C-alpha positions as CSV (number, residue, x, y, z in Angstrom):
1,M,-31.8,120.3,115.2
2,K,-35.2,120.0,114.9
3,S,-37.2,116.9,115.2
4,S,-39.6,115.8,112.1
5,S,-42.6,113.2,111.9
6,V,-42.1,112.4,108.3
7,K,-38.5,112.8,107.8
8,K,-35.4,114.1,109.6
9,I,-34.9,117.7,109.3
10,A,-32.0,117.1,110.6
11,A,-20.5,119.1,140.7
12,A,-23.6,118.8,145.6
13,C,-20.6,120.4,147.0
14,A,-18.1,120.8,144.2
15,A,-15.5,122.9,145.8
16,V,-12.1,124.3,143.7
17,L,-10.2,123.9,146.5
18,C,-6.8,121.3,146.8
19,A,-4.7,120.4,149.1
20,S,-1.5,118.7,149.3
21,S,-0.5,115.9,151.8
22,L,1.3,118.9,153.4
23,G,-2.2,121.0,154.2
24,L,-0.9,124.1,151.6
25,F,-4.5,125.2,150.1
26,A,-4.4,126.3,146.3
27,A,-6.3,126.9,143.5
28,C,-7.0,123.0,141.4
29,G,-4.2,122.7,138.7
30,T,-2.0,126.2,140.1
31,D,-0.6,127.0,143.2
32,A,-0.9,129.9,145.2
33,A,1.2,132.0,142.8
34,G,-1.0,130.7,139.5
35,E,1.7,128.7,138.4
36,T,0.7,124.5,137.4
37,S,0.7,122.3,140.6
38,D,0.4,118.6,141.3
39,S,-1.9,119.6,144.0
40,V,-4.9,117.4,144.4
41,C,-8.7,118.9,144.4
42,V,-10.8,117.8,147.3
43,V,-14.5,116.9,145.5
44,S,-16.3,116.5,148.5
45,I,-16.7,116.9,152.2
46,E,-18.9,115.0,154.5
47,K,-20.5,115.0,157.9
48,S,-19.8,111.7,159.8
49,D,-19.6,111.0,163.6
50,G,-17.1,113.0,165.3
51,G,-15.6,115.0,162.2
52,Y,-15.8,114.9,158.8
53,T,-14.6,112.5,155.8
54,V,-12.5,114.1,153.1
55,V,-12.3,112.9,149.7
56,Y,-9.9,113.6,147.4
57,S,-9.5,113.6,143.6
58,D,-7.1,111.6,143.7
59,G,-9.6,109.1,144.9
60,T,-8.1,108.9,148.5
61,T,-10.1,109.9,152.0
62,E,-9.1,111.4,155.2
63,F,-10.8,111.8,158.2
64,L,-11.0,115.3,160.1
65,E,-11.7,114.9,163.8
66,A,-13.7,117.9,165.6
67,V,-12.2,118.8,168.5
68,G,-13.3,121.0,171.1
69,E,-11.5,124.1,172.1
70,D,-8.5,123.7,174.2
71,G,-10.4,120.0,174.7
72,E,-7.9,117.1,174.6
73,D,-8.8,113.3,174.7
74,G,-12.2,114.3,175.5
75,V,-15.4,112.3,174.3
76,D,-19.1,112.6,174.1
77,G,-19.2,115.6,171.8
78,E,-22.2,115.4,169.5
79,D,-20.3,117.1,166.2
80,G,-16.8,116.5,167.7
81,A,-15.0,115.4,170.7
82,D,-15.9,117.2,173.9
83,G,-12.4,118.0,175.4
84,E,-11.3,118.0,178.8
85,D,-12.3,121.7,180.1
86,G,-13.2,122.1,176.7
87,K,-16.3,123.3,174.6
88,D,-18.5,121.0,172.1
89,G,-16.5,120.5,168.8
90,E,-18.5,122.6,166.1
91,D,-19.1,122.1,162.4
92,L,-16.1,123.3,160.6
93,T,-17.0,126.7,158.7
94,I,-15.3,128.1,155.9
95,S,-14.5,130.9,158.2
96,A,-12.8,128.2,160.0
97,I,-10.5,127.2,156.2
98,W,-10.3,130.7,155.7
99,Q,-8.4,131.6,158.7
100,A,-6.3,128.1,158.6
101,Y,-5.4,129.5,155.1
102,I,-3.9,133.0,156.1
103,Q,-1.9,131.4,158.8
104,E,-0.8,129.4,156.7
105,T,0.1,131.3,153.7
106,G,0.4,134.5,155.1
107,E,-2.0,135.7,151.6
108,D,-4.0,139.1,152.3
109,L,-7.4,137.8,151.2
110,T,-11.2,138.7,152.7
111,L,-12.9,136.0,153.3
112,A,-15.1,136.7,150.1
113,Q,-12.1,136.5,148.1
114,F,-11.1,133.4,149.5
115,I,-14.5,131.7,148.4
116,E,-14.4,133.3,145.0
117,Q,-11.0,132.5,144.2
118,Y,-10.7,129.1,146.1
119,L,-14.0,127.4,146.8
120,S,-16.8,128.7,144.0
121,L,-19.3,126.5,146.1
122,S,-21.9,124.8,144.0
123,A,-25.6,124.7,144.2
124,D,-27.4,121.3,143.6
125,S,-28.3,121.5,139.9
126,S,-31.6,120.6,140.9
127,A,-32.5,123.8,141.6
128,A,-31.3,125.8,138.9
129,V,-33.1,123.1,136.2
130,G,-35.8,123.2,137.9
131,T,-35.8,127.1,137.7
132,A,-35.0,127.0,134.1
133,L,-37.9,124.7,133.2
134,L,-40.2,127.3,134.2
135,S,-39.5,129.6,131.5
136,C,-38.9,126.1,128.5
137,V,-41.6,124.8,126.3
138,S,-41.6,122.6,123.7
139,I,-42.8,123.5,119.9
140,Y,-44.3,121.8,117.5
141,C,-44.6,123.4,113.4
142,E,-46.9,122.4,110.3
143,F,-45.9,123.2,106.6
144,I,-47.3,122.1,103.3
145,E,-44.6,120.5,101.0
146,T,-45.6,119.4,97.5
147,Q,-43.5,116.9,96.0
148,S,-43.6,115.3,92.5
149,V,-44.2,111.9,92.3
150,G,-44.0,111.2,88.3
151,G,-45.1,112.7,85.2
152,G,-45.4,112.8,81.4
153,N,-46.3,109.8,79.4
154,F,-45.6,107.4,82.5
155,F,-48.7,108.2,84.4
156,P,-51.9,109.1,82.5
157,G,-53.4,112.3,82.4
158,G,-49.8,113.2,83.9
159,G,-49.2,116.3,81.4
160,M,-45.7,117.9,80.7
161,G,-45.8,119.1,84.0
162,G,-46.1,115.8,85.5
163,I,-48.3,114.5,88.8
164,T,-47.3,115.9,92.3
165,S,-49.0,115.4,95.4
166,S,-48.9,117.8,98.7
167,Q,-49.0,117.2,102.2
168,L,-48.5,118.1,105.6
169,V,-45.0,117.9,107.4
170,Q,-44.9,118.5,111.2
171,S,-41.7,119.2,112.9
172,A,-40.8,119.7,116.2
173,G,-38.2,122.2,118.3
174,S,-37.6,124.0,121.5
175,G,-38.0,127.4,123.0
176,I,-37.7,129.2,125.8
177,I,-39.8,132.3,127.5
178,Y,-38.2,135.7,126.6
179,E,-40.6,138.2,127.7
180,I,-44.2,138.5,129.8
181,D,-46.4,141.8,129.1
182,E,-50.0,142.4,129.7
183,D,-51.0,140.6,127.2
184,S,-48.7,138.3,125.6
185,V,-45.8,136.1,125.9
186,Y,-42.9,136.1,123.9
187,I,-41.2,132.8,123.4
188,V,-37.8,132.5,121.4
189,T,-36.7,130.0,119.3
190,N,-34.2,128.9,116.5
191,Y,-35.4,130.2,112.8
192,H,-34.5,126.7,111.5
193,V,-37.4,125.4,113.4
194,V,-40.4,127.4,112.0
195,Y,-38.9,127.7,108.9
196,Y,-38.5,125.0,106.2
197,G,-36.8,125.5,103.2
198,S,-39.0,122.7,101.2
199,A,-42.2,124.6,102.1
200,D,-44.7,125.0,99.6
201,E,-45.3,128.9,99.8
202,E,-48.6,129.4,97.4
203,K,-50.1,126.2,100.0
204,N,-48.1,127.4,103.1
205,G,-49.7,130.6,103.7
206,G,-47.8,133.1,101.5
207,S,-44.1,131.7,102.9
208,K,-41.8,129.2,104.2
209,T,-42.5,129.9,107.7
210,A,-44.8,127.2,109.7
211,R,-48.9,127.6,108.9
212,D,-49.7,126.6,112.5
213,I,-47.2,126.7,115.9
214,Y,-48.0,124.9,118.9
215,C,-46.5,124.7,121.8
216,Y,-46.1,122.9,125.6
217,L,-45.2,124.2,128.4
218,Y,-43.4,121.5,130.7
219,G,-45.3,119.6,132.9
220,S,-48.1,119.5,131.1
221,E,-46.9,118.0,127.4
222,C,-48.5,115.7,125.3
223,T,-47.9,114.0,122.3
224,P,-49.3,114.8,119.1
225,T,-51.4,112.4,117.2
226,L,-52.5,111.8,113.6
227,S,-56.5,112.6,114.1
228,G,-57.2,111.8,110.0
229,Y,-57.5,114.3,107.8
230,D,-58.8,117.8,107.2
231,E,-61.0,119.8,104.7
232,D,-58.0,120.2,102.3
233,G,-57.5,116.0,102.4
234,Y,-53.9,117.3,104.9
235,Y,-52.8,114.9,107.8
236,S,-54.6,116.5,110.7
237,Y,-53.1,116.4,114.3
238,N,-55.1,116.4,117.6
239,Y,-52.5,118.7,119.9
240,G,-54.7,118.0,123.1
241,S,-56.3,120.6,125.5
242,Y,-52.5,121.7,126.8
243,A,-51.5,122.2,123.8
244,I,-50.9,126.5,123.0
245,E,-51.0,128.1,119.6
246,C,-48.5,130.8,119.1
247,E,-47.8,133.3,115.7
248,Y,-44.8,133.8,114.6
249,I,-43.3,137.7,114.4
250,G,-40.4,137.7,112.9
251,G,-36.9,135.7,112.8
252,S,-33.5,135.7,111.0
253,Y,-31.7,132.9,109.3
254,N,-28.4,134.6,109.9
255,A,-28.9,134.7,113.3
256,D,-31.0,131.3,113.3
257,I,-33.2,133.4,116.2
258,A,-37.0,133.7,115.5
259,V,-40.0,135.2,117.8
260,L,-43.5,133.8,118.9
261,R,-45.8,135.3,120.3
262,A,-48.6,133.0,122.4
263,D,-51.8,134.5,124.2
264,K,-51.0,135.2,128.0
265,D,-54.6,134.1,128.9
266,A,-54.1,130.7,127.1
267,V,-50.7,130.2,128.4
268,Y,-51.5,131.3,132.3
269,A,-54.8,128.9,132.0
270,V,-51.9,125.7,131.5
271,N,-49.5,127.2,134.2
272,Q,-49.4,130.5,136.2
273,N,-45.8,130.0,137.4
274,V,-44.2,130.1,134.1
275,R,-41.6,132.8,133.9
276,A,-39.2,134.6,131.6
277,V,-35.6,133.5,131.3
278,T,-33.1,135.3,133.4
279,F,-29.8,136.1,131.1
280,A,-26.1,135.5,132.3
281,E,-23.5,138.0,132.4
282,D,-20.9,135.9,131.5
283,Y,-19.6,132.5,131.1
284,H,-16.5,130.8,131.0
285,V,-14.6,127.6,129.4
286,G,-15.3,124.6,131.7
287,E,-18.1,126.2,133.5
288,S,-21.2,123.7,133.9
289,V,-23.8,123.9,131.6
290,Y,-27.6,122.3,131.1
291,A,-29.1,121.9,128.0
292,I,-32.8,122.0,127.9
293,G,-35.0,121.0,125.4
294,N,-37.3,118.7,123.5
295,A,-35.2,115.8,122.5
296,E,-36.4,113.8,119.5
297,S,-39.5,115.1,120.4
298,E,-40.1,113.2,123.0
299,G,-40.6,115.7,125.9
300,I,-38.6,118.2,127.9
301,T,-35.2,116.9,129.1
302,A,-32.4,118.3,130.6
303,T,-28.4,116.9,130.4
304,E,-25.5,118.1,132.0
305,G,-21.6,119.5,130.5
306,I,-19.7,121.8,130.4
307,I,-18.7,125.0,127.8
308,G,-15.7,123.6,125.5
309,V,-15.0,127.0,123.7
310,D,-16.9,130.3,124.7
311,S,-17.2,132.0,121.1
312,E,-15.9,130.4,117.6
313,Y,-17.4,131.2,113.9
314,V,-18.2,127.3,112.5
315,L,-19.7,126.3,109.2
316,L,-23.1,125.1,110.0
317,D,-26.1,123.3,108.4
318,V,-28.4,124.6,110.6
319,D,-31.7,123.9,108.8
320,E,-30.1,120.9,107.2
321,D,-30.6,122.0,103.2
322,G,-27.3,120.8,102.5
323,E,-25.5,124.3,102.6
324,E,-23.0,125.8,105.7
325,E,-23.4,128.6,106.6
326,S,-20.6,130.9,109.5
327,H,-22.6,131.3,112.5
328,R,-20.7,132.5,115.4
329,S,-21.7,129.4,118.7
330,I,-20.7,128.8,122.0
331,R,-19.3,124.9,122.0
332,F,-20.6,122.5,124.5
333,D,-20.5,118.9,125.6
334,A,-23.8,118.7,127.2
335,T,-25.7,116.5,124.3
336,I,-28.7,117.2,123.0
337,Y,-30.6,115.9,119.9
338,H,-33.1,116.7,117.2
339,G,-35.8,118.8,118.5
340,N,-33.2,120.3,121.0
341,S,-33.1,123.3,118.2
342,G,-34.1,126.4,120.1
343,G,-33.9,125.2,123.6
344,G,-32.0,127.0,125.9
345,L,-28.4,126.2,127.4
346,F,-28.2,127.3,131.0
347,N,-25.6,127.8,134.1
348,A,-25.7,126.5,137.6
349,K,-27.9,129.2,138.6
350,G,-30.5,128.3,136.3
351,E,-29.8,131.5,134.0
352,L,-29.6,131.6,130.0
353,V,-25.8,131.5,128.4
354,G,-26.9,130.3,125.0
355,V,-29.6,129.0,122.7
356,A,-28.8,125.9,121.0
357,N,-29.2,125.2,117.3
358,A,-26.8,122.6,116.4
359,G,-25.3,119.4,116.8
360,I,-22.9,116.9,114.5
361,E,-25.1,113.9,113.7
362,G,-23.0,110.8,115.8
363,Y,-21.2,113.3,117.8
364,E,-24.1,114.0,120.2
365,S,-21.4,115.8,122.8
366,M,-20.1,118.3,120.1
367,C,-22.8,120.5,120.5
368,Y,-23.5,124.9,119.7
369,A,-25.6,127.4,121.0
370,I,-25.9,131.0,120.0
371,P,-24.4,132.9,122.8
372,G,-27.0,135.2,124.8
373,A,-25.9,138.6,123.9
374,M,-26.5,137.6,120.5
375,A,-30.0,136.0,120.9
376,K,-30.8,138.4,123.0
377,G,-30.2,141.5,121.0
378,A,-31.8,139.6,117.7
379,A,-34.9,139.1,119.9
380,D,-34.9,142.8,121.1
381,N,-34.4,143.6,117.9
382,I,-37.5,141.6,116.0
383,L,-39.8,142.7,119.1
384,Y,-38.7,146.6,118.5
385,H,-39.9,146.0,114.6
386,Y,-43.3,144.3,115.5
387,R,-44.2,147.0,117.7
388,D,-42.7,149.9,115.4
389,G,-46.3,150.3,113.8
390,D,-44.8,149.6,110.6
391,D,-46.2,146.7,108.9
392,S,-43.2,146.5,106.4
393,T,-40.6,146.1,108.9
394,E,-40.4,142.3,110.4
395,G,-37.2,140.6,111.5
396,V,-33.9,142.0,112.2
397,Y,-32.4,144.9,111.2
398,T,-28.9,146.0,111.9
399,V,-26.5,148.4,111.1
400,S,-23.6,148.0,109.0
401,A,-19.7,149.3,110.2
402,K,-18.7,148.7,106.8
403,N,-21.4,150.3,104.3
404,A,-23.0,152.5,106.7
405,L,-19.9,154.2,108.7
406,G,-17.5,153.5,106.0
407,L,-15.1,151.4,108.9
408,I,-13.5,148.0,108.6
409,V,-12.0,146.4,111.8
410,S,-9.1,143.9,111.8
411,V,-7.8,141.8,114.7
412,R,-3.8,141.7,116.3
413,N,-2.4,139.8,119.2
414,T,-5.3,137.5,120.3
415,S,-4.0,135.8,123.5
416,Y,-5.3,133.9,126.2
417,S,-4.9,135.1,129.8
418,L,-6.4,135.0,133.5
419,D,-8.5,137.4,134.8
420,E,-8.6,139.1,138.6
421,E,-10.6,136.5,139.3
422,G,-8.8,133.7,137.8
423,Y,-10.9,133.1,134.9
424,G,-9.7,132.4,131.4
425,R,-10.3,134.9,128.6
426,I,-9.2,135.6,125.3
427,T,-9.0,139.3,124.3
428,E,-7.5,141.0,121.2
429,D,-6.9,144.3,120.0
430,I,-9.2,145.9,117.1
431,V,-7.8,148.1,114.8
432,A,-9.6,150.3,112.3
433,Y,-8.4,148.2,109.1
434,T,-10.0,151.0,106.9
435,V,-12.0,154.2,107.1
436,K,-13.4,155.5,104.3
437,E,-12.8,158.8,102.9
438,G,-15.4,161.2,103.2
439,S,-17.1,157.9,105.3
440,L,-19.3,159.4,109.0
441,A,-16.1,157.5,110.6
442,E,-13.8,159.7,109.5
443,Q,-16.2,162.2,109.7
444,A,-16.6,161.4,113.5
445,G,-12.6,161.4,114.0
446,L,-11.5,157.6,113.5
447,A,-8.6,157.2,111.8
448,E,-6.4,154.0,110.1
449,N,-4.7,151.7,112.7
450,D,-6.6,153.4,115.7
451,R,-7.3,150.7,118.6
452,I,-10.9,150.7,119.4
453,V,-11.5,150.0,122.7
454,A,-15.5,151.0,123.3
455,V,-18.4,151.6,121.7
456,I,-20.8,154.4,123.3
457,I,-24.6,154.7,122.8
458,D,-26.3,157.5,124.1
459,G,-23.7,157.7,126.7
460,E,-23.5,154.1,127.9
461,R,-19.9,152.8,127.2
462,Y,-19.4,149.5,126.0
463,D,-16.1,147.8,126.3
464,L,-14.3,145.9,123.8
465,E,-12.6,142.8,124.6
466,R,-13.2,141.3,121.2
467,S,-14.6,142.4,117.3
468,F,-18.0,140.6,116.9
469,E,-19.0,142.3,120.4
470,I,-19.3,145.3,117.9
471,D,-21.8,143.7,116.0
472,D,-23.7,142.1,119.1
473,I,-24.0,146.1,120.2
474,F,-24.7,147.4,116.8
475,L,-28.1,145.0,117.1
476,T,-29.2,147.2,119.6
477,L,-29.0,150.5,117.6
478,R,-32.0,152.6,117.0
479,P,-33.0,155.2,115.1
480,G,-32.2,158.7,116.6
481,D,-29.4,156.8,118.8
482,E,-26.2,158.8,119.6
483,L,-23.5,156.4,118.1
484,K,-19.4,157.2,119.2
485,F,-15.9,155.1,119.4
486,A,-13.6,155.3,122.3
487,Y,-10.1,154.6,120.1
488,E,-6.5,154.6,121.3
489,R,-3.9,156.7,119.4
490,E,-0.4,156.9,119.5
491,G,-1.1,155.6,123.3
492,A,-3.1,158.6,124.1
493,E,-7.0,157.8,124.3
494,G,-9.7,159.8,122.5
495,V,-13.5,159.4,121.6
496,T,-14.7,160.2,118.2
497,A,-17.8,162.9,117.9
498,G,-20.9,161.6,117.9
499,I,-23.0,160.1,114.8
500,T,-26.4,160.3,114.7
501,V,-28.1,156.9,113.8
502,T,-30.6,157.4,110.9
503,S,-33.3,154.9,109.3
504,D,-31.4,154.9,106.0
505,M,-28.4,153.1,107.6
506,F,-30.3,150.0,108.7
507,E,-30.2,146.9,107.1
508,K,-32.5,144.0,106.7
509,S,-30.6,140.6,108.2
510,E,-31.8,137.6,106.0
């Protein structure tokens, strides 16, 4: 969502460690075998005088005394009781907890496996948010809008065409620093932040994208103020000395991703500590996330929540023109508002999970973000065509499996399960539903009802769990790449012959 000044366009030691009254360890909500359990979670462990105070998820507490080795009834231990003929009690360690677990359950787990499966300790969120803020910007865009204010006989001199009035509209959004090279800083935001469907193309520089774009870095933000009128009679804003002018270099409505360019010297003159975002390799339902953006154009702020749905297709009116389109999204409940559009959704490590792009009015905890893999694929695609030396290419271009390859896929056997690390994930069989006769897919060796298990580009294999991953991978295709598919047919796996990707196979994404 973006915000307009004229109108609205529209846990520090959270351990997944459980204990029952018998001291049994198990993952929260499950027993050691992965079955549903009534175990009570340990939500915090605080060092106290002579031991540790444990707080459980049911609200109860327990004091665990740190006892010296071989000691009984001792005193004077600084971190625990100093037992008779014993040693000073030492700090309770993860290693000690692991050893106690092994003795009690008999499970054969390494320390690393135990920590990953049962503790999954998270750091103070302020460190993750602090890191992410170095990659966050607030964005302000200007458009020229022309509206009819009357006409005909009602206004003398109005004529048959009526009277119109043109004026500047300013809107606000958010962005993330995506890439930094020798001369430029590239910023990713939502396409609908820099596009306004009601813009007057003729007076707005020949397009409906913003005629002027400015950004601010976190810590050096200002509120643009009206400062009169420019030479054309439009509103004029004073952005202050911290404003950084940006250039729109490409975008896609369907992907809802746009890329801006700013001069590196101008950015570093404000803050040399800025950094490009780091993308998360994966994310999971229930994972803690932080939405960072220019909420209500009041400056960059952070909110906390969890991922509720890892990927779903939803009908969203992202640019609020009254028309809903299907968008693949992460659903999360970190509160966002108008102005958050284009801002980052980060995990507990400060890594980018997605790009926030929509919410439901009045339900600020029902929020959506473009998945990171899709956002990265679209941004790289835009930058490739910006740098390809061809002025006629701008935006996102992708290969359509249906149109270019003659392949239509369907999904079967969609199911949810826990992987070996204990994370939940949805998987599905991706099946070649139609392979057009004489098509490139058929020539390469695919047949109807083949189960497609991987896409291979120039020898690099991308295993598939969900059908939408094919679209994400195809965003990375470039002319000259060799494309293959790994498939299963009657229980045996095969690999197709290579398909050379050519320029005429690409279609521009609107």
